[in-house]
N, C-alpha and C positions, 0 to 999 in steps of 0.2 A: 694741854695740861689736865688730867682730872683733879676735880678740887675736893678736899675734906670736907665731913659733913658739917662742922665746926665753921669754916668759910662760906658755906652755901648758906647755911643758917643765917649768919651775918646778913650776907647779901638780900635775903628774904626780908629779915627785919627791918633792914635798911629802906628796901623799896616799900614796904609798907607804910613806915614814920613818915617817908616824903609826901605821902598823899593826905596827911590828917589837917592841912589846911584849905583842901577842898572840898566845896560845899555841893557837888553833885558826885553820881556813881561813877567809878573809873576802874579800869582795867588793869593789873598788874601783873605782868608776867617776867618770870626768873627763870633762866636756864642755867643747868651745871651738865658738866659730862661726867660719866660713871664707869665704873667697872662694867662688864656682861651681867646681863639680867635675865632673869625667865619672864619671856615676853606674856606668854600664856599664865604661867602663874601670877603674872602682874594683873592680867585682866579678870582671873578667877578671884584673886583677892579683893578685888574691887567689888564684891558682891552686894556689898550695902547699896552702892549705887546700881541696883539693878534697874534697865530701863533707861541707863544714861552711860551704857560703855559702847567703843566703838573697837576693830581691829581691823586692819588693813595692812597686806603685805603686796609688794609689786611684785611685776611677771617675773624680772630676774632674780627676786628675793634676796636684792641686797638691800631692800629698803621696807622695812616696818614703824607702821605708827600704831599705838593701841592708847585709846583714850578711857577715863575711869570719871564719872562726875561731869558736869556739866560747870561752865563759870558763867556761860551765856549763850541762851539759844535763840537761833533766828526762825520764824516761821513766816509764811508769807502764802495767801491765796492768789492775790491779785499781782499782775505782773512780779512772778515769783524770783525769777533772776535779777533783774534789777532794784526790785525791793531787797533782796539778802545782799547785792552787793553793796548798796546803800546803807544798810544796817553795820554792815562790816567795816567799811569806812568810816562810820560816825564813831564807831568803838574806838577803833586805832587810833582816830585824831587825837583822844585826851590820855591814850595809852600811857603808861610806863614800862619800858622793856630793857631788860637788862638779859643781851645776849651778845657775848661776844664773838658766838660760834657762826651763826649766820648761816649754819647748814641747811639744806632745806628740808623744810619738815621739821624747823624747831623755833622756839618764841610762840607768839600766838600762832595756833595753827585752827582750821576751820572744817570739820568733816563732816558728810552727812548726804544725802541725795535728794530727789525730784521724782516726782508720781511720772509716771507714763504717760499718762493723758489725765490732765486737771476736770476735763469737761466727761469725761464719764462717769456715771452716777456709782458712788462708792454701795456697796452691800454688804458691811459688816466686816468683811475679811481684813480688812486692811486698816480697821478704825484705830490702831496706834499708831499709824503713818501717814501723817498730812501732806499735801501737797508738796509742801517740800520742808524740810527739816535739816539745818545744820547748827552744828554745837561746839563752842571751844570748850574742848575737854579740860576740867580743872586740873587733873595730873594727866602729864602727856608724854609716855614711851617714846623715844626715837631711836631705830635702831637703821645706821646708814653707813654702808658698806662694812667695816670691822667696828665701827665705834658705837657708842651707846649715850645717850643724854635725855634728861629728863626737865622738864619744864612743867612748872606750877603757875596756871592761871587762875587768877583771883579777881571777881568782880568786887570792889570794896564800897561800900556805902558809907554815908558820912557820918552815921552813929555807929559804926563796927568798931569793937574794942581789938586796936592791934596786937596788945598780947594776948588776949583770948585768942585771937585767931592765928596767930602765929604759931601757939602751942599745941593748938588742934592741927592744925596743916602739917608741922611736922611729924607728929608722931603716926599721921595717917599716911603719909607718903612711905614713910620706912617700913610702915605694916605693908605697905602695896611691895616695895620694892624686895621683901623677902618671901613675899608667896612662892609658891611652887604648884606644878600643875598636877592635878588629881584626874584620872581619866574615871565616867562612870561606864563601866564594864559591862556591869549588871543589865544596864536597861538595853533589852531585845526589842525588836518589831515584832508587832503582833497581828498587823493588819497592812496589805498594801494594795491600794486599789484604782485603776484609772477612773476618771470621772467623765463621762458620756463620751464615750472614742468614738462611737457612730455617727454622732453629731456634728464631730469634727470634721469627718470625712464629707459629711453632706455639705458644711461650710465651706471646706473647700472647692466641693465642687461645684458652688454656688460661686466661688470667687472666681474661677476658673472661666466661668460663664458671661460675667462682668470683664474680663479681660477680654473674651473674644470680641463681646459689642463695644470695646475700646471705652469702655467706664472706668477702663483701668490699666494701668501697664504692670504692676505688681504689689499684693500685699503680704504681708507679714502674719500669720495667725499661729495661734499658743493653743496649748491645753492644761488640763491640772492633773496630777497623782495626788491622792492623800495617804501619808504611811503614817501609822500608827504603832506607841511604843508602851511597855509594860510600867514607864513611871515617865517623867520629865524629862526630856534631852537634854544635857547642859549643851549649850553653844561653842563651850571651849573645847568639848571633846569631837564634834564635828568641825572644827576648825584645825585642830589636829590632825584629823585624817585626811582632810582635805589637803594641807600641806605635805603628807606625805606621799599623795598619792598625785595629786595636780599640780607640779612642779613648776610648768609652765605657765601657770595663770595668776589673776590676781584672785587673792584669798580675802574675802571681807566680811564682814559681820556687823549690823548696824542696830542696837536696841532701843525699842521704844514701848514704853509701858510693859507689858507681859509678853510681847513678840519679839522677834528679833531675827531678820531678815539677812540668810548668812549665804555664801556659794564661793564659788571658782569661776571666774570668767575670763578668756584668752583676749577677751575683745577689747582692747584701748580706744576709748572715745578721742580724747586728748591730751597730752601733757607738754606742760611749758616749764622750761628750765633754763633759766640764764636768759629769758626772750625767745629761744627757740622752740618750735611748736613741733610737735609731731602727734600726727594722727593715723588711724589703721584702718583699712578695708577689709574687712574678714567675712567674706559672705560665699556661699557654695561650699558644700560638706557630703563627704563620704566615711564610713565606717575605717578604723584600720583594719591591715589583714590578718588573718592568723598565723599566716607564716610569712617571711622576709618576701618570695617572690608574689605572692597573694598583694603585699602592703604597696609593693611599688607598680605592681599590676594596676590597683585601685587609684593609687595617686595620677597614674598617667592618663589612666581613663577619664578623671576628675579635670583635671588641665587642658582637656580637649573636650569636654562635655558641651554642647551649646547652651542647654538650660541653664548650669550652673556658672558658666562665662558670662551670659547676658545678665544673671542676678548678680553677678559679680560688679558689672559693669557700670547697673543701674546706684550701685554704692560708690565706686571711684568716681564717676560725674559729679553727683551731690557733692560727694565730700572735698574735692577740690574746688565746685563752685566756692561751697562755704569758706575755704580755707583763704580762697585767692581774694576774697573780699575783706579778711582780716592781716594777712601777710606780705611780706614781699618776698622774692626769690624763692616761689613755690617750686618744689620738683614731685613729678610722678613718673613711677617707672611705667615702662612701655606695656607691661605686663605682668600679672600675679605669679607667684611663686607657691609651693605649697608650703603648708605650715601644720606640721603633726602636733598634736595631742595623743594623751594614752590612750584613748577611747575612739578620736574622731580626727579626719584631717581635713583641713580647710583651704581653699582658694587667698592668697592674702596680698598686701598692696599696701606699701606706706605712703602719707602724704607728710611731706615736712615743709617747714618756711619759717620767716622770721616774724613774729609779730609786730605788727605798724605799731609807731607809740601812741600811748591814750587807750588801745584795746585790752579789755581784763579778759582772763581766763573763762568768768563765767559768760560772757559776751560770746565767746567761740562755741559754748555747751552751748547755749541756744538756740546759736545758727544751726549746729549739727543734730539737735535731739529731735526727734527721732530721726535717726538715716536709714534708707533704705532698707538696710539691714534687719532693719525692727520695726518698721512700719510701711513703709513700700513706697510707690511710687504711683502717680503724682502724691506728694505729702496728705493734703490735707482730705484728698478722695480716699485715699487708705486709711487713714486715721478713721474718717466717717463710718467706712466699711467693718471695720472693727469694732467701733462703738454700737453701729445697728445689729453687727450678728454674733461677736463672739460673746459666750453665754456668760461671762466670769469678767472680773475687775481686777486688771493687772497689777494696780498699785505700783510699788517702786518695780516688780519685774521688767524687764527689758529697759530701764531706766539710769540718768546718770548717775553714779554714786561715787564720791571721792574726796578729796581733800585740796585746800589751798593756803597758804601760809603769808605772812606780811611782806614777803621779801619779792611777790610776783611768780613765787613759784607752785607748782601745784600739776594735779592729774585728775582725770574722771576716766572710770571703766564703764562699760555695758553692763548692767546687771542680768545677766541669763546664767544659764547651767545654775538656777538657784533655788533655795525653798526658805519658805516662811514657817519659823519655828512658833508653836503656839503650845508650851507646857509637854502634852504627850502627844501632841500631832505635829506632823508637819506637811505645808502644803506645798509640794514641788511644780515648777514650771516648765515647760517646753516649747520652742516655738520653729518654723520653718517659713520658707519663702514662697509666695506661688505665684508661678508665674500661666502662660498661655497655657502649656503643656503639662503642664501638672498634673499627676494621679495621684487620687484622695488615697490608694491604699500604698504610695511610695512615702508620701509624704508624712501619715501614719508613722509608718517603719521610721522615716530620719527622727522624727521626733522622741519614738521609741529610744534609740539611741542616745540622743542628747539628754535624757533623764540619767541616762548612767552613771557620770560621775556625783550627781548630789545621792542616788540609791546606795552606791558604794561606801560614800562617807555615814553614812544613814543607818549602813548595816542592814538593807533590805536585801532582795533577791532580784535578779535580772528578770 
């Protein structure tokens, strides 16, 4: 049942009043069901909270989260997965939660991400994004199947005035719900530049030398592209384009400071719902064909290509091992299938299981990251190669980004097909898996194709 505004206000005020005898900060979380809302309008209307907005749409487009403002933010440099989990549990232990629906992604929900490699020295590009940052949005819009929910989360302190806070919050959330999307059509691309492409090829060649000498099994290397605009590019407009063009991908945007990390990734890292876990092995890539016949031929070539099958199997075996340590009833198909997207097609193998008692989603994320599809194999050797030779800082690129709620549901994707928006500039990232018989020119071409989803969304040229 959809609650009336007056009834929701009554629930909010009651929750605020219930904590006035508590002498420590406490999370208050109140959820209601709504008529449909313009999710991008909600995101845009929260511009007063610039730097504290998040957007997430799952690959099946049946689930969207939009967060504005921060009731509480968790950051951790050491033991970042454990520390985040501990801080989250501490906040929940004292929380007052009014959520009769218990739909995934409602009530207290944390959204954020982790850097690819906390040991890599930061060069300033990612100064707004720490090694881990997860926030509980103050205003959270949840679209689940055909239903819409609003959760207001507030961290209340002993000296807060309930009446003043209630008045401010009710006025603000109604303004967010009334927001409508406005596209920045007048912003155009003024320059598009690949960053050191020849150096990338040299590093690929160096990697194959390491592999041939048995110092590595596989390493994933990435490169950058810089796109400049005539004015500041709005994250909401990029999200809109990605939603229209990349319908089989996770669409994400995480603001921090003056930057926004945005992308459309096809790659799930792990999902948990009702204690059932699903992970995805997505490695091995070719372009889509220009005709149906060419498309089928490219797919058939991919599914029988030894180099891509080897690369894919590295990922499958590692994920299977990690999931087996966390789950019971683990299932892995015997061979991959094709997973077609707008610009690319991949080899795909799902891995599923039932989460063991006491195991959290963040523990699984920690075990899985980085998979051989994003780092390489063996893990530590490939990571060290990337630290030593890749000439830029990945930041949150190729990292786990996602969400989790207080009911043990959640999902993390791998942040590929992505860009870092910094006002009138965007830095794009693209990578490829390097194995023994990799050719530098072919790997360069593969990364060029993988830039396309973000180039299209930003209005650039191929």
